[in-house]
N, C-alpha and C positions, 0 to 999 in steps of 0.2 A: 504493500500500500504506500509506503514511504517512497519507493522508487518511482511509482506512477505520479505521486504528488510533485516530486522534484522534476520529473520529465515535463509535466504540465506547466510548471513555473518557468522552466527553461524555454519551452515553446512560446510562452506568452512574451518573455523578454525578447526572444528572437524576432517575433512578429512586430514588436514595438520598435526595436532598434533598426530593423531592416525594412524600411517602409516600402521598398520596391517589391517585396514579396506579398504585400497586401492585395487581396482580390477585390477590385472596385467595380466589377462588372454588374453587381446588383445594387450599386449605389444610385440614388436619385441624382438628377443634375446638380441640385443644391449641395448634396452631401459630397459629391465628387469635387465640386469647386472648393468647398471648405477644406477637403483633404489636400487638394493641389496647393492651396494657399498655405496650408500648414507646412507642406514640403518646402515651399518658397521661403517661409519665415525661418525654417530650420536650415536654410542654405543648401538643401538637397536639390540643387538646380537641375541636374540631369534628369532626375525622376520627375521634377516639377514640369520641365519642358514637355515630357511625354504626356503627362496628365492634361496640361493645358491644351496641347495639340489635339488630344482625343476629344476633349470637350468641344472645341471649335468645330471639329469634323462631325461629331455625333449629334450635337444639339444646335444646328445652325439657326434655328428660329427661336431659341430659348432666350429668356430675359437675362440669362447669365453669360451669354456668349461674348458680350463686349468686355465683361470682367475677365474672362479667360484670355481674350485677345490682348487686352492691356497687360495682364500679368505675363503673358507669353513674351511680349516685348521687353518687359522689365527683367524677366529671367535671362533673356539673351543679353541684355545690357549688363546685368550683374556678372555674367560669364565673360564679359568684355568682347562679345561677338557683335560689334557695333553695326556692321553692315546688315546682319540678320535682324538685329534689334530695330534698325531703321525701317527695314522692310515690314516688320510686324506692326510698328506704330503707324506707318503710312497706310497699311491695310485698314486699320481701325478708323483712321481719319476719313478715308475714302468710302468705306463700305458702311460705316456706322456714324454718320454725321450728327445724329441726335444724341449720341452717347455722352454721359457725364465725364467720360475719360478723354474726350477730344482735346480740351485745352492742355491737359498734362501730357498727352501723347504728342501734341504739336511741339511742346517744349522739349520733350525727350528726343523726338526725331531730330530737331536742330542740334541737341547736345551730342547725339551720336556722331553727327558729321563734325562737330566741334572737336571731339576726341580723336577723330580720324585725321584732322587737319595736321599736316606735317610741318617741319621747319620751313622757313620762308624760301629757301633756295630750291625746294622741290616743287612738283606740280601742285597747284593750289585749287584743284577742282572741288575738293571736300570743303575747303575754306569758303569758297564762293557759295557752295550749296548750304553750308551752315548759316551764313549771313542771310541768304534768301529765306530759309526756314525760320530763323529767329525773327526776321522782319515780319513774316506772316503771323507769327505768334503775337508780336507787339501790336500789329494792325488789327487783328481779329479779336484779341483778348486784352484790350488796353488797361483794364482794371485788375488783371490778375496779379497776384502777389509776386510772381516770378518775372514781371516785366523789367524791373530795375536790373536784375541779374542778367536777363537776356540782352539788354542794352549795353551793359558793361562788356559782355562777350562779343557783341558786334564791334565795339570799339577796338578790342584786342585783335580781332580777326582783320579789321581794316588796317590796323597798324602792320600786320604781317604782309598784307598785299602791297601796302605802300613801301615797305622795306624791300620787297622783291623788285618792284619797279625802280626804286632808287638805286638798288644794287646794279640793275641792268644799265642804268644811266652811267654809273661809275665805270662799269666794264667797258662800255662803248666809248666813253671819254678816254680811257687809257689806251684803247686801240686806235684812237684818233678818228673814230666814226662819229663826228660831231653832230651831224643831222639826226642820227638815231639816238644819240645821247640826249639831245634837246627834246626829242619826241617823248622819251621816257620821263624826263623832267616835267614836261607838261602834263603827262598822265598823273604824276604825283600831285602836282599843283592843282589841277582841275578836279580830279576824282577823289583824292584823299587830302583835301585842303584842311581838314580838321585833325590831322595827325602831326606828330613831331617831325615827320620827314618832309612836310610841305615847305617850311622855310629853308631846310637844307637843300631841297631840290631847286628852289628859286635862286638861292645863292650860287649853286653850281651852274645853273643856266646862265647867270650873269657872266661868269668867267669863260664859259664855252662860247658865248656870243663875242666876247673880247678876242678869244682865240680865233674866231672866224672873221675878225675884222669888222664886226657889225657894232661899231661903237654907239651909234644912235640908239639901236635896239637895246643895248646893254644899259644905257642911261635910263631909258624908259622902264626897264625892268627893275633898276635900282629904285626909282621913284615908287613903283608898285610895292616893292619890298618895304621901303621906309614907311609907307602908309599902312600896310597890312600888319607889319611886325615891328612897331616902334620900340618895343622893349627887348628885342632880340640882341644877343651878345655881339652880333656882326654889324650893328647899326653904325657905329662910329667908323669902322673900317670902310664900310660902303659909302659913307658920306665923303670921306677923303678920296675914295676911288672915283666917285662922281665928279668931284672937283678936278681931279687929274684928267679924266676923260674929256670933260667939257673944255678944259684949257687946251688939250691936245687938238680937239676939233676946231677951236677958234684959230689956233696957230696954223693948222693945216690949211684952213680957208684963206688966211692972210698970205 
């Protein structure tokens, strides 16, 4: 009798500790969702993915399917499977637009791309995608508590794109491809005007114009710089440079 009691207790512990062995085939949809969320909370993400996927497939018309779809995305996110997580969140947004999980899913979709965004020197498709999705979140859910965080991340992502464009200008300048260098400076100045790279790009453009013997254009650019960035550390240097360039122009005419 004692042997059977010990065996029964061992079996109970085994079933409790190894959640993947639990037979959920007779569970109601609500019971199955509750069990899947329990797996998620316990960080049993592999088993949780299987359960959430099963719920989505078996109960497509159920009131709990958006819960399962959302948690499926979150489970992928927790596993750092950001491309798969983005796919799951986008499915919820597209197929269940009335779900209460749409605002959070929109934010999480953007955040997946944010975490996929590489260093500035690499391809920036995920950076651009993240900005697009964060902006959609801000536009569609302006009162959401996550808006301020989304806007901060947009700023960081734009800084990365600005740095990439500025670095391209630097490289082309070193190669003496001045027209291409000027073009990338303009990209930074016009597109990323609210980043720290904008005054750097404008300053660089001034010296490139001088190198290209476009003195008049350089002076005009200095005036724009002084008006736009009156407190920049390069202001005094550029004022002196403007005086020198203007004097040279007058001397040349005479």
